[in-house]
VOGU-3710 file (C-alpha; in Angstrom, 3 decimals, decimal comma):
1> mvtimiysnt> 165,475/174,772/103,099  162,071/174,886/104,667  161,325/177,095/107,227  158,419/176,348/110,011  157,131/179,015/111,657  155,395/178,503/114,915  153,517/180,910/116,244  152,444/180,851/120,024  149,734/182,084/121,981  151,025/182,081/125,379
11> nknydtspsa> 150,796/186,044/125,373  146,608/185,904/124,888  145,069/185,271/127,584  141,375/184,202/127,421  138,987/184,449/130,289  136,844/181,122/130,233  134,853/181,596/133,227  131,109/181,941/133,059  131,083/185,152/134,760  133,714/186,602/132,142
21> cgmsynrgrr> 131,671/185,326/129,289  128,510/186,998/130,244  130,678/190,291/130,478  132,029/190,191/126,832  130,468/188,114/123,993  133,251/188,062/121,927  136,359/187,960/124,501  137,371/184,478/123,112  136,063/181,258/120,926  135,284/179,361/124,434
31> chsyqrgmtl> 133,070/181,911/125,760  131,160/182,519/122,831  130,123/179,075/122,851  128,091/179,962/126,140  125,747/182,525/124,038  124,734/179,942/121,305  121,264/178,901/120,914  119,676/175,844/120,667  120,645/173,559/117,723  118,091/171,784/115,728
41> lellvvlvil> 118,961/168,447/116,809  118,335/169,883/120,569  114,689/171,284/119,044  113,990/167,874/118,077  114,803/165,830/121,384  112,621/168,635/123,391  109,959/167,613/120,790  110,290/163,849/121,163  110,110/164,239/124,735  106,838/166,259/124,437
51> iatalilvpt> 104,776/163,702/122,009  106,010/160,699/124,504  104,269/162,460/127,887  101,376/163,818/125,361  101,221/159,631/124,219  101,145/158,579/127,979  98,485/161,151/129,157  95,842/160,743/125,982  95,176/156,876/126,964  93,799/157,910/130,631
61> fsnidivsps> 90,769/159,532/128,630  89,693/156,252/126,373  89,906/154,128/129,381  87,283/155,435/131,638  85,146/152,820/132,932  81,582/153,570/131,544  79,596/150,761/129,744  79,036/151,410/126,250  75,446/150,850/124,839  76,619/149,435/121,638
71> gesnspveia> 79,294/147,207/123,172  81,564/148,295/120,551  84,764/150,308/120,513  83,944/153,928/121,485  83,685/156,567/118,727  85,597/159,889/119,492  82,380/161,801/120,633  81,648/158,734/123,024  84,840/159,369/124,283  84,822/163,020/124,443
81> tqatlntvre> 81,175/162,497/126,632  82,931/159,870/128,780  85,883/162,534/129,846  83,377/164,661/130,531  81,505/162,526/132,795  84,730/161,443/134,610  85,121/165,183/135,131  81,496/165,388/136,753  82,198/162,170/138,690  85,418/163,645/140,510
91> amagedgvie> 83,615/167,093/141,167  80,849/165,119/142,708  82,288/162,128/144,157  86,258/163,049/144,457  88,230/163,525/147,690  87,207/167,372/147,702  83,653/166,839/146,039  80,508/167,761/146,580  79,339/164,687/148,542  82,011/164,490/150,975
101> slshktnalp> 81,545/168,455/151,567  78,190/167,833/152,105  77,634/164,207/153,303  76,006/165,551/156,543  72,812/166,408/154,708  72,715/164,162/151,620  68,957/166,437/151,325  71,717/169,130/150,607  73,135/167,431/147,106  72,494/169,194/143,886
111> reinellmee> 69,220/168,001/142,034  70,325/169,639/138,586  73,789/169,305/136,827  73,891/173,140/136,416  73,749/173,393/140,413  77,533/172,220/139,864  78,508/175,208/137,880  77,100/177,728/140,768  79,191/179,433/143,229  76,917/180,042/145,942
121> apahmeeaap> 74,920/177,140/147,194  71,793/176,271/145,437  68,375/177,704/146,583  67,114/174,249/147,959  69,807/174,084/150,724  68,364/177,072/152,278  65,589/175,100/154,094  68,112/171,432/153,216  71,171/172,555/155,338  71,262/176,403/155,828
131> elknydpvnk> 74,577/175,259/157,655  76,222/174,041/154,635  75,551/177,213/152,656  79,012/178,585/153,576  81,968/176,560/153,199  83,933/175,856/156,227  87,851/175,209/155,413  89,275/173,966/158,313  86,738/170,716/158,532  86,034/170,392/154,564
141> igwhgpyvha> 82,049/170,753/155,074  79,620/172,926/152,802  79,100/174,070/149,560  82,111/175,285/147,817  81,278/175,593/143,982  81,882/176,153/141,279  82,656/172,588/140,981  82,962/172,450/137,337  83,045/174,466/134,186  80,405/175,057/131,432
151> tgrnetgept> 80,889/173,396/128,721  77,800/174,386/126,785  73,877/175,872/127,125  70,370/174,014/127,787  67,522/175,310/125,846  67,014/177,811/127,915  70,171/179,571/127,413  71,782/179,096/130,779  75,241/177,656/131,120  75,674/174,097/131,653
161> ivdgwgnele> 77,454/170,868/131,210  76,725/169,221/127,926  77,965/165,339/126,398  79,674/165,522/123,034  76,299/165,697/120,960  75,404/168,758/122,808  72,665/167,577/125,041  72,465/168,900/128,818  73,530/165,952/131,138  70,839/165,018/133,520
171> lqvdfdqdgt> 71,578/164,207/137,353  69,440/161,418/139,126  69,001/160,673/142,399  65,807/161,638/143,786  64,394/158,079/142,570  60,979/158,082/144,580  60,162/161,358/143,446  59,591/162,797/146,994  61,468/166,030/146,844  64,148/164,506/149,578
181> inqteskfir> 67,224/162,545/148,936  67,915/159,809/151,633  71,063/157,505/152,253  70,381/155,065/149,764  69,202/157,066/146,906  72,363/159,001/147,105  74,164/155,719/147,212  72,763/155,082/143,828  73,536/158,887/142,528  74,307/158,910/138,769
191> vvsagpngei> 74,782/160,871/135,789  73,030/160,228/132,194  73,869/161,193/129,295  71,048/161,455/126,031  73,318/159,832/123,557  73,301/159,916/120,005  69,488/160,111/119,651  69,243/163,257/121,945  66,249/162,005/124,748  67,076/160,611/128,279
201> etpddianmk> 65,739/156,824/128,269  67,272/155,670/131,354  64,145/155,439/134,050  65,187/157,278/137,298  61,987/155,538/139,231  62,684/153,519/142,625  62,413/150,389/140,546  65,418/150,870/138,574  67,510/152,537/141,055  70,106/149,492/141,757
211> pgenevselt> 72,340/148,828/138,679  71,966/145,090/137,504  70,265/142,243/135,263  67,035/142,050/136,606  64,392/143,258/134,278  61,668/143,493/137,394  63,981/145,721/140,360  67,112/146,522/138,896  68,471/148,853/135,864  69,751/146,978/132,917
221> lsecgddlvm> 71,225/148,056/129,786  68,228/147,381/127,515  66,241/149,864/129,769  68,689/152,605/129,002  68,927/152,819/125,078  71,664/154,569/123,501  72,425/156,549/127,038  75,664/156,805/128,476  75,083/156,171/132,397  77,885/156,858/135,221
231> flrypdnrk> 77,246/155,981/138,547  79,177/157,921/141,101  79,202/155,839/144,343  78,533/152,447/143,021  80,029/149,742/140,551  77,922/149,634/137,205  76,303/146,130/137,215  73,982/146,691/134,387  73,982/143,298/131,898
//
């Protein structure tokens, strides 16, 4: 004869509500599940999501529209330089950039790349446009620095913005060298990296102001050597 013993749990009342679980850690097996940590599978899922997000963001740094002097695939150093140039372009010509906030007086634009690091307006603005030295948040005009962060130091040890090779970037805008910046010059403002050889070869005279293919009156690729050039307000039509 086989005797079957049946145990009934009808007398055991487990409160499985989240509030009850929060009050008691071990009141029941169901409540205990609310206190467990993440499983290995859940951690792997989170890691996959983070990696996928990174793969989406990385191409934005490798597809910047800058002409490579070699015409070949960009090296890691060139990609780093392009990312820096793109940051400068956003600071200078972006929606809240220097050009937009100082557009009333083009002669107040920065002359040196490290001026973008200044919290206070550059000294030459005292004469060019003293009314723009202080930022007006209502009309969004005036100097509103610093616009970028330093990425290195120049030859004198001052903080500045450097390319992937450690060379200070050059801001080219006063093409007729008369100490002022007119509307036409501001249109062709550009930032230049010295490239692998560490020397700025891109001419900044009035005859080479506009990018194109005319060797007499326009800036061509061959004239720039291994420099990386980014035009802030005008398409790069060098050939």
